[in-house]
N, C-alpha and C positions, 0 to 999 in steps of 0.2 A: 561702381555703378550708381546710377541715380535711384532714388526711392521708387519711382515708377517702374523702372526695370527690375529692381529687386522684388517688388510686389508681384510682378508677373511671373518670375521664375521660381518664387518660393514654393508654391504647391508642387511644381514639377521636381524641384530639388528634394523635397521631403519624400515624395513618392519614389524617386530614384534611390534614396537611401534605405527606406524602410519597406519598400515594396508596395504594390497596389492593394487595395482593400479586398479585392476578389482573389488575391493570392497568385494571379497570373505572373505579375512582375515580382521577382524575388528580391530585387534591390541588392544591397551589399551583403545580404545574408549574414547579419551580425550574429545570429544564433549558432552558426557553424564556423565563425572566424575565431581562430585560436592562435595564441602567440607561438606555440610550439611548431605548428605547421606552416603558418604564414606570418612570420614576425614583422615584416615591413608593413603589410596591409593592416595588421592588428594595431600596431603603434600609431599609424597614420589615422585610422578610424577613431581611435580613442582620443587622440589629440584634437581632431576636427570636431568631435561631438562632445567634448568636455564642457562642463558648465561655464568655463571661462574661455572656451575655444571660439573659432570663427563662426560656427553655426549658431551658437547661442547669442553671439554678438549681433548676428543678422536678425535673430528673433527679437531682441530688445530694440534694435533700430526700427523695425517695422511696428513694434508695439507702441513706440512713441507717437506714431501717426494714426493709431487706432484703425488700422486696416482689419477687414473681416474676411474670413475664408469659409466656404461652405463645406460641411461634413455631412454626408448622407445619413439620414436617420435609419435607413434600412440595414446599415452595418453595425448598429448599436446592439447590445445584448438583447435577447429575445423579449424578456418582460418589459424592458424600457421601450423598445420599439413598438410593442403591442399597445402599451398605454398611450404613447404619443400619437400613434396613428388613430386611436379612438378618442383623441383630444382630452385625455386625462393626464395632467402634468405629473411626472414623478416627484417624489419628495425632495430628492437631491437638488441642492441649489445650483449645481453645475449646469442644469438644463434650463433654468429660469431665464426668461427674456432672451432666449436664443433661437427658439423654433420659428421658422419662417415658411410661409407657403411658397411653392415653386413658382417661378416666373412663367409667363405664358409659354406653353409647350414643354414645361418641365415634367419630370417623371416622378417626383416625390418630395417629401418634406426634407428640409435641411436644417442643420444647426449652424448659426452664424458665430464662428469662433474667432477670438483674437489670435495673433501669431503664437503666443506661448501655449495656449490651449490646443491649437491645431497641431503644433509640433508634438506635444505630449500625447495627444489622442493617437496619432499615428505610431509613435514610439511604443505605447502600451499595447495597442491592438495588434501590432505585428507579432506579438507572442502567440496570439490566437489564430490569426489568418494564415501565417506561414507554417502550416502543419505538415505539409507533404514534401518538405525538403529531403532529397535523397540522402544527404550526408548527415542528417540530424542524428541518426542512430549510431554514428561512428565517432562522435565527439563527446567530451565531458561537458555537460551543461554548465557546471560551476566554473569552468575555465574559459567560457566563451566571452566574446566582446560584449554581447548583450547583457549577460549576467554582471559583468564588471561595470557597465554603464548604469544599470539599475542601482547597484551599490553606491556608485559615485553620486548619482542624483539624490539618493536618499540622504547621504552624508552631507551634501551641500545644502539642500533645501529643508532638511529636518535634522539640524545639527544637535548633537548631544552636548557640545560645549560651545559657548559663545552664541553668536546670533548669525542669521543668514547673511552671507556676503551681499553687499549692494550690487545691483546689476551694472555692468559696464555701460557707460554712456559716451556717445560720440561727441556730445557737447560738454565741455568742462563745466562742472558745477550744475549741470542739468539733471533732472530727475525723470525717470520713466513713470508715467502715470499708471495708477491702478485702474482696472476696468470700472467704468461708472454704470449705474443702473440705466437700462434702456427700456423703452416702452415695448410691451409684448406685441409681436406681429400677428399672433393668433390668440383669440379669446379662449384661454385654457382655464380649466378649473383644477385645483390641486386636491390630492387626497387629504381629507380632514381639514383642520384649521390652517391658518396662515403660517407658513414656515419661512424663516429667514436664515441667512448664513451666519457663520461666526463673525463675518466681517461687518455686520450691521452697526455695531457700536463704533467701529473705527472708520469705515470708508463709505458706507452706504449713502451718506449725506455729504460727501466731499467731492463735488464735481470739479473742483479746481485741478489744474494740471499738476501743480506742485503738491502732491499728496504727502501725507505723513510718512516718513521712512519706516516707522514701525508697522504702518498698515501695508506697505509694500512687501515687507518680509512675510507677513502673515498671509497675504493673498496668494503669493507664489507657493508657499508651503501647503496651504489648504487645497489649492487647485491641483497641485501635483498628486496629493494623497487621494483626493476625490477621483481623479482620472484613473489612478492605479486600481483603486478599489472597485470602481464601476466596470472597468474593462476586464479585470481578472476574477472578480468574485460575484458578479451580478448575472450569472448564467444558471438559471434553474427554471423549473416549470412554473406555469402561471398560478397554479394552486399554491405553491410555496410563496410566490410573490404576494398574493392576496393575503396569505397567512401572516406574512411579515407586517402588513398593514393592520395590526391586531385590533386597535380600538374599533368598536362597532360603528362609530361615526364615519370612519374612513370607508368601511365596507358599504355603508348606506349611500355615501356619496358616489362610490364607484358604481353601484347598481343603478343609481339615479342617472348617472352620465350614460350608462349603457342603454337604459330605456329611452333617454332622449335621443341618443344616436340612432337607435333602431326606428324611432318614429320618423326621423328625417329620411331614413332609407326606405320606409314603407314596409318593414319586416318586423316580426315579433322580437322581443328582447332575447329570446333563447338563441336566435340565429346570430345576433350580434355577439353573444357569449361564445358561440362556436367559432365565430370569426377571430375572436381573441385566441382561441386554442390553435388556430391555423398559424399564428405567428410564433408558436413555441419552437424551440430549436432542440436538436438532439446534442446535448453538450457532453463531450467526452474529454475531460482535461488530460493533458499529457503529463508525463513525469517531470519534464522540464518546467511546465507551467506550475506544478506544485512546488518545485524547488525555488522558483522565483517568489512565490507567495510566502514560503517559509523565510526567505531572506527579508521580505517586507515585515513579517511578524516579528522576527528577531530584532530588526532595527527599531520598530515601533516600541517594543518593550524597553530597549535601551534609551530611546528618545523620551518616553514617558517617565522612566525612572531617573532621568537627569533633572527632574523638576526640583527647584530650590525649595528648602523647607519653608513652610508658611510662617509668617511673623505672628507673634502672640496677639497683636491687635487686629481684629478683622477689618476695622475701618482703614487702618494703614495698608492692609493687603489690597483692598479694593482700589486704592489710589496708586499704588506703586507697582503692582504686577504688570509686566509687559505683555503684549499680545501673544508673544511666543510662549511665555510661561503659561498663560491661560490655555493656549492650544495644546500644550503638553498634558494639561490636567484632564482634558476631555477627548483626547485623540482616539483612544481605544474604545470607550463606550459609545462615543458619538458617531464614529466613522466606520469602525471595523467589526465590532462585536456581532451585530445581527447578520451581516452578509457572510462573515467567516463561518458562523455557526451553520447557516444553511448550506454553504459550500462544503463544509466537512460532512454534514449529513448526506449530501448528494454523493460524495466520494465513498463514504462508508457503505452506502447502499448499492452503488453501481460499479465500484472498482472490481476488476477481476480478482479471483481468489488465487493470486500468485505472489511472488516475492516483490514485485514492483510496488505493492502497497506500502512498502517500507518508507517511501518518500512521503506519502500522506500521513503515516504514523508519526514520523519525526516532526513534521510540521505541526500536527496536533499537540504533541508533547512539548514542543517549543512554546506554544501559546500557553500551555498549562503551567509553565514554570517561569514566571517573570523574574523570580529571584535570581535566576541564573544570569540575568543581564543587568542586575543592580550594580551600582558603582562600588559598594562595599565589598571587600575581599573576605573570603572565609578565613577563620583563624587557622594558623599553621599548627598542625598536631601530628604526632608520630603515628597515632592510630588511624587507619584508613576507614573510619566510621562515617556513614552518611550524615551530612549536615542536617540538623533539624530545621523544619520550615518555621520561620519566625511568625509570631502572632500578628505582626503588622500586615501580613498578606491575607488575613482572614476576610477583610472586606472585599478584596479582589476575588477570592474563591466564592464568597457568597453571591457576588454580583455576576459571576460566571458559572453558576451552579450546574446548569445543563451541559456546559462544556465538559465538566468532570463526570457527571453521573450518566446522562443519557447516552453520550458518546462512548462511555465505558461499556454500557450494556450493548451498544452497537458493535463494539470490538469483540465482546464475548461471543455474540452471535456469529461473527466472522471466524473467530478462532475455533469454534466448535465444528466448522465446516471445512477446515484446512487440514492438510497432512502435517502433523506436528513432528513426524520423523525427519522431515526436511530441516536441515540446519538453519536455513533462512527464516522459515516460519517459526521455528523454536526461538530464534533470536528476537523476533517481534514480540512474542508472548513474554519473553524475559524482560525486554525493554519496558513494556507497559507495566508489568508487575513491579519492576524496580522503581519506576517513577512514583507509582501510587503507594509504595511501601516506605517512602521517605518519612522519617519521624514527624509526627504531629499533623501530617497532611490528612490522613484518613479521619482523624478526630475533628478537624476543621470542616471537612466535607459533611460528616455526620451532623455537626452543629448547624451547618447551612440547611440540611434537610429538615432538622427539627424546627428551625425558624420558619421554613416554608409551610410546614404542617401545623403551625400554631393557628388556632381559630381566630377569625377576624372579630374584634370586639367593638371597635369604634367606627371604622371607615365603612360606609355603606357600599353595597355591591357596585352600583353604577359609578359612584364617585371614585371608587378604587380604580376602575378601568380608565377613567379620564386622567388620573394622576400618574399612571404607571409609565407612560411614554413621554420622555423629555422633549420629543419633537413637536408635541402638540402645542406647547406654549411658546414656540419659537426657539431661539438659539439658547445654548447653555450660557453664553456670555451676555446676551441681552436679557434684561429683567431676571437676574439671578433669584431663584426661589430660596426661601429659608432652608437651612440645613435640616435634612430629615434624620432624625435620631433613631427612628424605629428600624432596627436591622431586619425585622421580619417583613416590614413593608418593602424594603429594598429587594429582598430575595424574591418576594411574590411579584414585584414589578418586573424583575428580570425574567422570571419564568413565563408570566402571562404575556409580556410584550413579545416574546419569541414564539410561543406556542398557542396563545389564545386562552380565553377565559375557561373554555370547556376542556382544557387539557387534563388528562388523567395521568398524574405523575407516578412513575414507577421508582420506588426507593432503591437506591444503590445498595443499602444495607438491609433491605427487606428480604422476606422469605423467597420470593420468586427469583430475584437476582442471585441470592445465595445458592439456590438449587442449580442455577446455571454455572456458578463457580465450582460447585461440587462435580458437575458433569465435566467441566474443563479439567479439573484435577484428575478425574478418572481417565480422561483421554491422555493426559500427560503421563500417567502411570503406564497406560497401554503403549504409548509411543516409546517410553523408556525401555520397556521389555522388547518391543519390536526392534529398536535400534541395537539392543544387546544381542538379539537373535541374529540380526544381519551381521554384526561384528563377529559373533562366534562362527557363523557360516563362512565368512570370508577367511577367518583364521584357519578353519578346517580345510578349506579349499587350497590355501597356500601350503599348508603342511602336507597335504596329500599329493602334491605335485612332485613326486620323486622320479628318479630316472626310470624305474621299472614300470611306472604308471603309463609310460608311453607305449608299452607293449600290450597292455590289456586294460580294458575299461572295467570299472567296478559297476555293480548293478545300479548304483545311484546315478552314474553318468547316463545309463540307458533309460532308467525309469523316472528319474527325478523330474519334477515339474516346478522347481523353485523359480519364482519370478523375482528378479532382483529389484533393488531400489536404487535411486540415484546415489545413495551412500556407497554402493559397491564401487562406483567409478571415482568417487571423491577420495575415499581412503579412510584409514583408521583415525587419523587426526580429527577429521570433521565429525566422525561418529562420536568421538570423545567430547568434542565441543557441544554437539547436540545434547548429549547426556548432561553436561554441566549446565547448559542453558535451562533445560527442563527441570533439573533438580533445584536450581536457584529460583526459578519462576514459581515452582510449587512451594518453596519456603516463603517467598514473598507473599503469595496468595494466602498462606496460612497466617501470616502476620497481619494482613489487611483485614481479613474477615474472621479472625480469631478461630480458625479451624483447629480442633483438638487432635491430639495424636491418635485417639481412639477412632476418629472418623477416617484419618489417613490409613490406619491399619486395616480398617474394614474395606476401604476402597482397594488397597493393595491385595487383600485376600480375594475380593471379588474379581479383580483382574487376573489373579492366578488360578482361578477355578477352571479355566478353559485350557490350561497348559497340559501338554502330554507328560509322560513319565520322565522325560529328560529335561523338562522345564524350558524348552527352547522354542517350541512352536505352539501357537494358539489357534484354536478353532474359532470361527466367527460366532457371534452371539446368536443362539438358536434355541428353539423349544422342541423337546421330544414329544412325538405324537405317534399314533398308530401307523402312520405312513412313513415314519422316519423323522429326521430333523427338519424343522421349518424355520427359515431365517426370520429374525425380528427386524424391525426398521434399523436398529443399531447394527445388526449383523450385515445388512445390505450396505450401510454406510462404510463399515469396516472393509468389506470386499471391494467396493468401488474405489476407495482411497488407498488400497493396498496395505491396510494395517493388519489384516488377518486373511487367512485363506484355508481352504480345505486341501488336504494332502491327497491329490488325485494321482494315482500311480498305475502303471500298466501291471496287471496281475496275471496275465496269461503266460503262454509259452514264450520264453525270451528269444527263441530262434524265429518266432513268427511275428516279431514286432515290425511295425512299418519301417521302411528304409529311411535312415536319417540323412540329413544334409551333409554330414561329415563322412559318409560312406559311399563307396563305389557300388552302384546298383548292380552292375554286371557281376562284380566279385561276390556280392552278397548272395545272389542266386546260384552262382557256380559253387561257392563254398558250402551252401546249404545242401546242394545235391551230393557233394562229396562227403560231407559229414553224415548225411542220411544213409549213404551206402555203407560207410564205416560202422555206424551205429547198428544197422541191421545185421551186418556180418559178424561183429564182435560183441553183440549184446550179452550173450551168455558169459563170455569170458570176463567182461567188465562187471557183471553182476557178481561173479565169484570173487573177483579181486576186491570189490567194495565190501564184501561180507567178511573179509579177513580182519583180525584184531591186531595185527602187527603194524609196523610202520608203513609198509606198502599199502595195506588196506586203508589206513588213515590218509595216506597221500592220494589214493584214488578217490576216496569219498569226498575229500575237499575240492578236488579239481574236476571230478566227473559228475558230481551231483550238486543240487541246490536244495538243502533240506527244507528251508522255509517255503520255497515255491512248490516243492513236491507235496508238502503237507497240505497246502492250500488246494492244490489241484486234486489230490487223491480223495479229499473229503468234500469236494464241491458237488452240489446237486446238479450242476450244469454238465459236467464232464461225464459221459456215459462209459467210454472205453478206458477203464483205469488200468488195463493190462497192456496197453500200448507201450512199446519200447521208448516212445518219446517221453514218458514220465519217469523212466528209470535212469541209470547211469548212461551217459552219452558224451561223445566228443563234440565240442563246439569250436568251430573255426571262424566264426563270424568276425572276431576281433581283427583278423587279418585283412578284412575289407575296409578298415578305417584308413582314411588318408593320413592320419597321424602315425599309425603303425607302419604304413608303407613308406612314409617319409623317413622315419627313424631307421628302417631296414636299409634303405638306399644310402643313408648317411654312413651306416656301419660298413656297407660294402665299399663305399667310396674311401673310407679311412683304411679298410683292409687292403684295397688296391694300392693305396699310398705306401703301405709297408710291405708290398709285394706278397700278400697273402691271397691265395687263390679262392675261388668261390666255394670249393668244398671245405677248405679249412675255415673260412669265415662262417659257413653254415654250422660247422662243428662247434665253433666258439659260441655261436648264438644258442645252440641247443644245450650246451653245458651251462651257460649263464641262465637260461630259462629253468633248467633242472635245479640249479642251486636256489633260484628264486622260489620254485615250488616247494623245495624242502624247507626253506626258511618260513614260508607262509604256513606250512603244515605244522611246524613247531609252535608258531604263535597262536593259531586258531584251533588246532586239534588237541593241543595240550599233551603231546606225546611225552611220556616219561620213560627213559631207558631202564630204570631199575625195576619197572613192572614187567618187563619182557626180557 
């Protein structure tokens, strides 16, 4: 096709592939396309959208002619959309010189994007817009075509080895020009001082078509990363967005722009501020979204760690370093750090308290461990000891101190509100404790906190605020500042740039956080005991399921109110894993925070004070008062999460219990009348039999009376008529009304008919079997000794 025809169908083609911005058109649904289910479509889509495939060749062909395509500002992330609509230009160079007023009759502002930007905008935002796909929940996100394409684009445009491949060109020997600066279509003011891109030194003043090849590789890499970060990590509240613009100068400019805008509209400044709030969005990232961000984080660590060692001569370095090497040096602090920190804070505060938080957790832990993606391999050793974190990572830890400390406190607050008896929740606590317990890591975090808490001696207050954000003085590559040797200044710059000058820092190794860790350790001890109780209960239930238990229910079956946990359905193996996870997590927490054995022993004793005499069941935490036990807030938490419970049992007449779901109501009433007639007619005879001291007396006492129940009823102030025959020896036939008993009797009669045994003979066999069962139970529970009689 000709370029004019390709220019016309390109927007339609992009929308047909990635879907419409409003989510109505699904497109190819790359997020649900997998090789296992649709191998042909999967391979065709990957080949077509490959960096060297037909679609990208079309992009580069249109790029050579400098075509522009409109992208509606209304579909940008909420904070960016709000600022652009208020004519305040965001810091990111991705939006500079691209905002245009709508044409006559238009409905909103648009971004004028080149083909590469337009394609990548749609590709990145399809992860957010296509949320309601019905098949999304039935596929594995890491095996989808979308996930594979993200990985492919990252490896192509942010290579860890070599350089970015040159774009294919239809003209032999020709070059695809880089985007050149354009005059702004709208008079915008930016936050703070003038900001430029990383490209300033290389291509900002190169309007020629035959641009430098090195500049071409850097502009594609930077554009791709900026689009991914803006579309995936730039969704949060307006307060957070203004908080990120930490220097006071930026906030003053923002308030100035808002006041000017309000004057034009004839309304006070507060109404304009409320208008900004109206542009906020309710952002709820999905698990798939978080997995893609984790893939980005892991690749950026590998990309940044592939930086070549600096030469000894600084002057030589400044002249020989390629743009890609410079890009590797600043890619994480310049592009990712701020937005990822706010994104993680949002997830820690708003994600549901369930096992799906594991995706957020692993993404956070991936960012905290750049050494896992370093090119050097750990030394092979026979001992499976954790590798010590090298001192060379101290600078990274100090410059990302809040990622380690504040988010760790956020995780503690989440862990204290979750059910640690669940194996998935126990695994998350174990994972965090294991990562922070790596040798030398806690010491480096503590050193970073000490550097932050050092008093300022030289740098004045206001000057410190102006120097702390690298974006104020332009690009990292343009006008490189002298190397800052003050480690304390770097740590403070990091903290204040993310949280503002008035931030009250909470020390990770301070008293307040240490108390939270002690509370978590106490909950771990309680969860271990609860898991053991559930395990013992399951074992007892299995052991008690004998053949004769089908004929008669024990009192625990009728009165027990045990509420099971999900571990009952999972099995003993998962209970064992839960105990192992919690035990190792407790061990790691003791290593990190130097908890002594005396403190652990005290916590274990405190957890064991509420146990009953068997050591299996725990009462909720409560306070004794004149009116009985009163639940504490901890006790209410334990009951709500199923960690502890009161043993509420039916303590009245067993014959008068409510009819159960496993019983026949008609048979219960009929058998109760029959047993009442028998008890009234033979009450005296049963009393005489139960008073005998021989084997028959013991047999009758065991099967016709309930000593524990009689003792409770006879001395109860509620029961008035203690001489009623209902409180003495009696026959109970209610167990015959159970569906389980009826089913077993029918099975026995069926087997008897198979062997040609009549009903009378079958009944005789059942009676003999029940009599033998009664004798055996009497021997076990009444302790009958033949030599005494």
